[in-house]
N, C-alpha and C positions, 0 to 999 in steps of 0.2 A: 583807310580812315573805318577800325572796329567797333562794333556797335557798343557801350557799356550799357549792363541791366543795373538797377538797381536791386541792389540787395534786400531784398524783402525781412519783414521779422519775423522771426522764428515762433512758435509757441512751444512751451512746456512739453507738449506732444510731439513736437519734430525732433527738439534734444532730448528727448528720451527715447524716439528712437534710432540717433545716432547714436545717443550710447550703448544700445542694447547691440546695434551691430557691428561697431567698432569694438566689442567684447565676445563677438560670436558673427565673421560677416555670415551663416552658414544659418544663422538661425533664421526658422519660416516665419512666410505670414501669417501661418493662425495664432502660429507664439508669440510673435511680435503685438499681433492685435486685439487675445490678452490683457499682453503687459499693460495697454496702453484704454483697452477699454473698447476700441473704434473696431467695425468691423474689417477684414479682412482687403475687402475693393478700398475702403476708406485707406488702410498703411499701406496699398498698393498704389496708390496716388499720388501721398504724400511723398514716398518714394520715390516712382519715376520724376516728381518731378525737382527734389532734389538732384536727382541724378540730372535731370534736363540742367539747373540752374547751374552747376558745376559746383555740388557742394559738395555732394557723394561725390569722390573719381572715381572711385573702385572697391578693388572685395580682392584680400588678399589669405595666406596663410601665412601663420608663424611658424618660424623653426628654427631648432636648436645647435646655434652653429658647433656647439662644439661636441655637439654627436654628429656632427660632421665634416670633426675635424680642423675647424677654422676656430684653432685657441691662440692669434694674437689679434684682436680690438687695436687700434689706435686712431688717436685722431691727432690730424697731419695741418699745421698750420703755412700755407704759402703766401709766400709777396710777391708776386706781377703786376707785372701793369696790367690798369685795363687796356691797351691795344693791344694785349696778347689774347685776350677773353676768345677772341674770332677763331684762333687758332689751335687754346686749352680747350672750350667748352667741349666740341667735336671727342678731343684727344679722353677726357676726366670718363665723360659718355659712356666710350667701348670698352672702356677699364672694368671685367668684370668683378672686382676685390674694394670696386665702392662701395659702400654704404647710402653714402650720403656726399653729397657736395654745397655749399652753400658758399655765396658771396657777401663777405662782413666785413663789418668797420674796423678800423685801426689798424693797426703795421702791417698783418697780415688781411688779403682780400680774399682770399678761400680759406673755406676749414673744410677738411674732408673726413668721413668715418671710412675707418677702413674696415677689411676682417683678411687674415692670413692664417695658410697653418702654417708657417715658420719664420722667425727671427730675418733671416736669408730671404727670403721672399718679400717681408717687409722693404729689408734694406735696398733691395733690386727694381724695389718701387721708386721708392722718394727716389733714387739716382738716375730714374727718368723723367719725377717730377722736374728736380733740378734742374732744367734747360729751361724752364718756363719764373726761375728765379727760385729764394735762400727758402729755406725749410726749415721746421722747428717739430718735433715732433713729442705728441705724448702719448703712451703707452700702458692700454684699461688693466688696471690688478683685480678690478673687481666692478660690479652696478649695481648698485644696492636701489635702483630703481629702474626699473625696465620701459622700454619706451610703450607708451599709453595714450588713451582718446585725449581731441584736448576738451573734450565736455566733458571728459570726466566727472571733475569735481563742483561744477561750476553751479 
């Protein structure tokens, strides 16, 4: 049995730090400290605490998939039974073209976001997925709102 930590209340400074870090994960401690009117050590302590508590789970780099030749983005709904999760989860985690996979409610139990160079690659992937169940696929034409931080407009 794991230890469950109660989520602490975040103040406006913590939220501002998260917003700034989501905009630019490489923002310097000095720039962050200047933005929230605290000392650099105080900001460092707050960030370390949020990392330890699992609020901040990592830092990443955003890339333009089209510049890398990934011209096909799609969402695949997969209908499968819960007993297949033990086999499915390792399979889907090992697929490099899977950007995200969510277990969802409704007729389809998995929603999978993928990126591929061609529709032929997407078709082959869907064929491999169908061993787990029926699929329904939507190919993305455009993305008017890109992925953004969770506290962006709170």
